[in-house]
C-alpha positions, 0 to 999 in steps of 0.5 A, a space after each residue: 500500500 503506497 501513494 506513488 506517482 510512478 511505475 514501481 515494477 513490471 509484472 510478468 507472467 508467473 513462472 517456477 520460482 516466481 514471487 507470485 507463487 511464493 505465498 509465504 513471501 506474499 504474506 510477509 510482504 503484506 504484513 510488513 507493508 501494512 505495519 509500516 503504514 500503521 506507524 504513520 501518525 496521520 492515519 484516520 481511525 477507520 484506516 488504522 482499523 482496516 490496516 490492522 485487520 489486514 495485518 492480522 489476516 496476513 499473520 494467520 495466513 503465514 501460520 496456516 500456509 507454514 505447514 505446522 501441525 494444527 494451525 487452528 490451535 494457535 494464537 495467530 488463529 485466535 487473534 484472527 478469529 477475534 478480529 473478524 468476530 469482534 473487531 479485536 485489534 492488537 495494540 501497537 506494542 503487540 504489532 511491533 513484536 509481531 513485526 519482529 517475528 515476521 522480519 525473522 521468517 526464514 526463506 523469504 527475500 528481503 531488501 538489502 543484506 543484514 535485515 533482521 528487524 521490522 525497523 530495517 525492512 
């Protein structure tokens, strides 16, 4: 999510090894993009709520698609279900902690070398 007045990338058809076929990469990128937008002080409350909803969804999908046992028996699923059913929103401190976890996911592409925290992405 960005306000850009320029072409930022060219989309080519998906092929083996393509980022468009790498769901963990997509969830990682979506979460961190949303997280960085949430750090803005000028976001209207409804925009902040919608962005947190997207972040919670990305976290759940990372867990679901990550291949672990019983993904529905995780805190990520509980957070997702509470968000959908009752509009529960993680605190800003919780979002920062979650961003650190996402930034350390293995096997995802990152900008630059040595990126090890959400602050550096």
